[in-house]
N, C-alpha and C positions, 0 to 999 in steps of 0.2 A: 505494500500501498504506501510505504513511503517512495518509492522508485516512478507512482504511479501522479503522487501530488508535486515530482520534478516536473514533468510535461506542463502541468497548470503556471508554476513559478515562473519556467519560461516564459513564459507568454504575457505574463504580466510588463514585464519591463516596454515590451512593445507597442501593448495595447498605452501602456500611460506615455508612451513617445507619440505614439497617434494621436491622442487626447490635448497633449502640450502643442501640437503642431500647428493647431488650429489659430493658437495667439501667437506664434513664434513663424509668422511669416517669412521665407527667404535664411531661416533657422540652419543649423547640420540636420536638427531633427526633422524638420520639416523634409527635407531633400531624403531624408535616411526612409523616412515612413512612406513619402512617395513612391519612392522604388520597392519596398518590400510588402509581398501578401502571403498571405498563408490559411492555414485553416487547424483548427483542434478540435477534435471528436474523443467525445468519453463515452463507452459503455459497459454500465455498471450492473451487474446482476447479486443477486440476495437469492438463495436457492434455497428452499425450505422443506420440511418434511410434509406429507401428503398423508391425510388419512385413507383416502383413496389409491392413488397412485402406490404409495409406500413411502420407505426414509429416501433422502437424496444421495445418489449415489455414482458418481460417475463412471459411465461407461467404460475407460479405460484403465484397464488394471494397474497399471505403473504410476498412477497417483494415490497416493495417502488422501483422503478426501475427508478426513475424520473433524478438520478445524475449518476447512478451505469452503465452505458455504458463499463467502463472499469471495464474487474475483470480479475484475474490471481490465476491460480492454482498451487502451487510447494509442490515439493515434492525433502526431504535431507534424505538419507540414509547412516548410518555409521557403520561399524564393525570392530571391533578389538579385533586380535588375541594374547595369553599370554600365559606362559607357557606349550607350545606344544598342551595341550587339551582344553583351553579354549578359548571363544568365545564370546563379547557381542557387544549390538549394539540398536540403535535405529533410528526410522523413524520419523522424522518430516513432518509437512505439514500444509500450510498457504492455503487458500480460502478467497482473501481480494479482494474489501471490502466484495463481494460474490462471491459464485462459480459457474463455466463457466454456462450457461442454458444445461440443460440436467442434471444435477448433481442433487444428492439429497441434499434438503435444510437446511440440520441440518451437512453440509460441509457448516461451514460461521465460521471459525476460525482460529488462528493458536497453535498449541498447538504441544507436542510430543504425535505422534499418535500410535507406537507401539513400544516396549523396548522388550531384552529378553538376556538371560543368558543361553550358552551353554556348557554342557562339552561330549568330545566326544574322544572314545578311539576303538578299535578292536572290541569289544561286545558290547559297550554300547553309547546310545546316549542320552544327557537327555536336554532338553530344558525348562526351567519355563522364564514365561513372554509370551508374543504373538508367534504364531506358526502358520504355514500352515502345511497341512496334506491333504492325499486324499490317502480312503481305497476303493482297485480296479479299478473299470471304475467311480467311483465316483457316484452310485446310491443311496446312504445312506450319504456316510460325501466326501465333496470335499472343505476346506478353502483355500481362494486363493486370489488374488491381479488383476485385470483388468486395468490399472487406467483411460483408452480409456471410459472404462461405468460409471467410479466411484464405482465399484466393492470392497469391501475389505473384507473378511468373516474369517480373520484371526481369530482364538480362543487366548484368555487371559487365561490362567493356567499354565498348564504343561506336557508334553509328555515324554513320558523315551519308547526308541527303543533297544532290547535286540536281540542280533547275537549270540545263545552260538555256533553254527556250523553252515559251508557255505552252508545248507542245509534248514533250517528255521531261522526265524526271527518273533519274535511278538513286536507290538505297541500298548500300551495304553496311553489314553488322556484323559485328564478333562480338561474341560474351559467355560466360556460364550465367545458366537460369539461378534465380534466387529462391534459395530452397528454408522456409524461416530466415534466420540469423545467418546461415550461411548460403554457400551456394554449390551448383552440382560439381560433379567431380569431371563433367564432360565438359566440350569445346564445341558452340555454335555458333555456325557465321551460313551469309546467305548474300542475297542481292537480289532487286525486285526492281522493275522498270516498270514505267507504263507513260503507253505512245496515244496520242491523242493526231487521229486520225483525220479528223473532220475541220481542224485547224491546218494540218501540213498539205493537205487536196483539197480543202475549202468545199468538201462536200455539199448540194445544197440535197434538203429533204434530210437530213441526219441532226437532231439535237446532239445527239453523241455516238462517238464510234470507236471505242478505246480498248487497247489491246494491252495483257499487260501477260509479266514473263516472269518467273522467280522461279530461285534455288535455294534450298536449306540442305546445309550438310549439317554433320555430329559427328562427332570422335569422341572415341570413348575406349579406354582399357578397362577390359570387360572381362573378367574369371568366373565362372560360375559351375557351382555342382551342377553336374549332368543326369539326365535322365538314367534310371536304369533299377528293373524291378526285382531285383538281388538287391533286399535291402542292405547286405552288407557292405554292399560297394557306392552309396549314395552319393559319399563324399567324394568318390571323382572328378576332377575338374577337370577341363579344356580351356582353350583359349578360342576367342572370337575374333570375327574381322574389326578391327578399329571404328571405319566409315560407314554412314550409312548417306546417301546421297539421295535428295528428294528435289522434283519439279514437278510446277505447276503452271499451266497457263489458262488465260481468261479473257473473255471477247463481251462487251457491253455495246449494247446500240440501242440506239433511243431514237423512235422516227416521230414523237410526240405526243400521239395519242396511243403508241404500241410502242411497247419494249420490251428486249428480253436479256439475260445475264447467264452466261455459261462459264463453269472453270472444271477443267482436270485436271488432277493432283495422281503424279505417281509417288509411291514413297517406298525408301529402298529396301534391301532384303534383312531381315533382323531374324530373332530367336522369336520361338514359342514357347510357354509357359507351362509343365503341368500343374494341374489344380490339386492342392497341397492335401486334399483327400483322398488320391488315387495314390497306387503303392508309387514308389521312387519320388522325387524332389527332382529340384533345378530345373534345366530348359533340355530341348529333347536335343539329343545328338544328331549333329551333321545335316540338320536341316534348318534351310533360312527361307523365308517367308515375306514377300514386297507386297505390297498394298496400294491401293488406287480409290479414287475418289470424283462421283462425276455431278456437278450441281448445277440444276438447268432452274432459270427465273422467269418467266414471262407472265408480262399483265397489261393492261388496255385501261384507259382513264379516260373519262370526259367529263362534264360538269354535272354533277350527281350520280355517277353512275362508276363503279371500278374493281376491277376483276383481276387477281392475281392468283399464280399457281408456282408452286418450287416443286420439284424431282428433285431427290438428292438419292445415291447410292453410295455404300462404304462396304469397303472390304479389307479390311484388317488394318484398319487406319489409329491403332492406340501408336502414338507416338509420345515418347517420353525422354527426358533429361537424361535420365538414367534408366539404364533396363530393367534394374530392377522392380521399377514404380511400376510396371507393366504385369508384375506377378500379383494376382487377387487378393493372396495370403497378409501384404504387405499394407501397413497403414497410409502407407503412402498413396496406395490403389482407394481406397476406400475415403480417403479426404478428397480426391482428382487432384493429386501436388502432384507436380514433374511433369505438368504436359504442356507441351512445345507448342501443338495445334490447339484448336477449337473447333467442336464438335456439338453444337448447341440443339438439345431438343427441338426440332421444326414440327411442334404444335402450337397450336394456341396458347398465351399464355394468360390463365385467367384469376382475378384479383380476387375472386368472391374464397372465403375459406372451406364448403363442400365442394368446391369445384376442386378442390387442391388436395383432396384425400386419394382418388385413384387416379395417378397421372401417369403418361409414359415416360422413361428413361430412356435417351439414347441407346443404340447399343452398336459399336463399331469394330468390336476385337474380335480377334480371332481366338477361338476353344477349342484345338482338335479334340481334347478329352472329356468334352463335357458333355454328356449325357444324348452321344449321339452327333456331339461336335455343332459349331456355333461359327461363320465366317463372317458376320457383319450384317446391313441394314440393307431397306432399299424402301421407299415410301414417295408417298406425295400430300403437301399441304394443300389444299385450295380455298380463298376469301372471295369473297362478295361482298362489293358495300352498295348501296341503294339509296339515293335521300327522296322521298315522295315530295313535291314540291307542296307549298304552303298551298290552301286555296281546293288542296284536290279531296277526292275521296277518302283517300288513307291517309294524305298528308295534314289535313286540317286548318284550322289557321294557325299552328306555329311550324309545320311539318313534321315530317318523321324518319329518322335513321334507322335504317337498318343496314346489320350486317349476319353474315353466315359462313360457319368453316365448315372443312370436311377434309380431314385427315388420315390417312391408312398407312400404318405402317410394319412391315415383316422381315422375318430372316430373310437373307438372300438364299435362293434354292442350292443346294448345295451338296455333292457325294463325298464320304469320309472314309478313309481306309485306316482307320485306328492302330492296325498292326504295324504297317508301312509309317504312320504319320504323315500322310498327305491327303489332299482333300481337290475337288475340283468345283469352283463356283461358277453356278451360270452369269451371264451377263445380263440380264434384264429381265429375268424370270423370278416371280415372287414364291418363297415359302411360308413356312407358318407365319401365321398372322400373330402377331404380336399387340397392336393395337388398332382401332376402329374409333372415330371419333367427328360426332356430329353434331355442332349447334349454333345456334342462332340468336341475335340480342336486339330487341327494337326499343331506341331511346325516342322518349316520348315527351315534350313539354304540353302540360294542358292546360297550362293558362300562364300569368304572366307572374304568378310567386308557385306554381307548381310544378314538378318534372319528375318523370320514370322511369327507369329501367325493367325490361323483363328479359329473362336468360333462361334460355332452355338447352339443357346439355344430354347426349344420349352416346352413351360411351362402351366400348368392350376393350379390356385390356388385360394382359397377360398376368398372374398373379406373382410370380417372382418376379416380372418386370415392378409392378407398383407397390409388392412388401418384401421384395429383396428375397434372392433365393434363386435356383437355375432355372430356367425358363421351361415351359412347355413341360412341368413335372405335373402342376395340380390345378390345371384347368385355367378359366379366365374369370373376372370380375364385370357382370355386365350392370352399370348404373343410369339411372336417368335423373336429372336434378333441374328444380325451377326453381327462378330466384325473381322477386319481387324486391324493387328498390326504389325509395320516394321520396321526394327531397322537398320541403317548402322553404322557400325564404321571408323572411320576416322582418326584411327592411334592415339597413345600419350594419352589414354584414354578417348580420345573423340568417342562421338557418337552423331547421332540424329535419332532420332524415332519418327514416325507418326502415330497415331490411329484413325481410325473412326469408329463408331457403329448405331446402325440404329435399333429402337423397333417397330414393329407394334400390336396393339391391338385394338379391336373397342370398350372395354371397358373404362371406367375411363377417363380418361386425352387424352385418343387416341395414335398417333403416337407419338417416339420422335426418335432425331438424336443427335448424340455427337461425338466428337473429342477432341485429346490431341497432342499439339507439347511437344518435352521436346531436349532441349541441355545439353548434358554432355559436359561442355568447359573444365575439367580436374578429378581425381580420387576424389577430395574436391570439387569442383563448378560445381553446375547443377540448370537450370532453366526449367521451364514448362509454359504453360498455358492448358486451357483446358475447353469446357463449353458442356452442355446438354439443350436440346429446346424442349418443346413439343409445338409442331409445329401443330399437329392435333388436338391439345384443340379446339373443336367450342360449349365449355360449356358456354355462355356468362353470366349465373347464378350461377356459380362456383365461391367458394371462392377464388378457385386455379385457377386464370386467368394463362393467358399465359407467360411464364419468363425463360429468358435465366439464367441459373446455372453455370455461371463463375467462374474459380477464374483460378489467375496467383501469381506464386510465384518462391522461390528458394532454394536452401540451400547451404551449405559449411560446409565440416568437416572438421578437425584435429586432427589427431590422436583418442583420446577419445571423441573428443567434437565435437558437431554437432547444426548447427543453421538455422533453416531454419524460413523463413516470407511467409504469404500469405494473400492475397486479394481477397474477392470474395461473394459467395452468397452456403450455405447451402439446400440442399431442403431436406424439410421434409417426414418424414414415418418413417419406421424400421429402425433400426441401428444393423446392428448384429457383434460380434466381438469374434472368437473363438464359435462358434455356441450360443451365446447368445445374444437374443436382446428385445429392447424394443425401443417405438415410440419417435421419439424426433421433436421439432420444426425449422422451418422455419427461418433462420436469414441471415444476413450479415454483415459482417466485416474484421478489419484486425487484421491476427493473430502472433502469432510469439511464436516460440518452442524454447527454450533452454536442450540440454542436454551434462553432461559430466561424465566422470568418473574415479576413479581413486583409 
């Protein structure tokens, strides 16, 4: 806790300088504060014992949690600009006395986590230190931060962006991926270029015609146990090739009302791990497997209408900074750590609590020995947007907004020879269905002060995907959800919102009901109370007994500062942020969030 306080103390002089600068124009402090920017965020939770869920226990056995019910994650970022073209900065992070549960356990200290120095002018952008980057859609490379999941895959090294003209740019990178307060033992390097042909050729009729090319290489000195069915020999080891070379090409075309984007990626040959529950351990000896991915998006839009569809096929596309992180038995795999590329789930991201119970999680990996084999996924996502005009029969006085979404995802159709540790996958053939999701939403302004949202969701998802475990072994979960959300504006920034939800299913914990009451007292102050309850759960032998997952809290915002307090129960299961998902445990407690920027 003492270390956490350091982050707050570090900001005090900065905030004082900023206040003093208002009365000391042309002072040194004024110049300093004008060039300084940053933000501070702190998330604290007091985990409590729960009469229904049981006593608080950290799911990670390596933590002694007897006296660690209070935990705080804090982040302080500072950036300072000078001499027109230069910026330096750092991010300090504190996880004291331990990180919040659901976070990678190596986040367990207070340190300067990242730092950088940057030079930028019209043609050059050079960074030394830690940096974030994405090539194309991220099929081969994306270094990013997502604090809610505890992910930070920044690269420590160097990046150069060169833009010699307005129609071409080139980016070169080299670095080691951040892993908590350390970096990976592998070297990641790459080059990416984008060419705008609409400017080169002055083509009429095209709003955009861009070509992108990428290369990503990874070098790792890797020695690992090899698989052996003889348990007395499982510690035999072998060396593997150091280099993995991967390539991608993409095309982005926009005709105005019609557009499409496509990207194809080839991932270099790598090893495959044996699931730990099977005889033997380590990797498959003498077998190397490459991967590939195809992404295609097309759309049409005009005033009041939009249609967009995305198709994606991925085969053996798990790409990690260190090969061991691709082993499903490791904490790195369970916490989505060390992913070099970005492969989000391409289904509609829902905002409501019941809509996020039985959801799909992306399946890009190759598992040769996993219940008959798994090579990757294939599927499609379709979105339709339509606005009914004001004054029409369905539009009414204020108009009506309608959106619909359909998604279908399946395993790649593939044949596996587990005795020889080989497989063959069909390129465009769907295998076992993993997810089918249909939903629509109607947004309707009823009057000047009343507005409503109605949502319907009908989904089928494999139990192994939604609840964790092996795919295709326990059947599916079929569910229907209806949601009604009504807001009443009271004037002067005040409003009242009421939301009701219901989920029907015959599988797992059966039917759920949920609701939310929210009162916005002003533009600064808001309160809410919410609850979901699995009233249909009739399995007395289940470890997941009937429970109200209630939450009550509020927030206060002034300028760039926000303070939020919440007390309640967190339902366990898949947690997804930005299409990235992982399993989180249930917990109960008091949460305090403070965030400010300057």
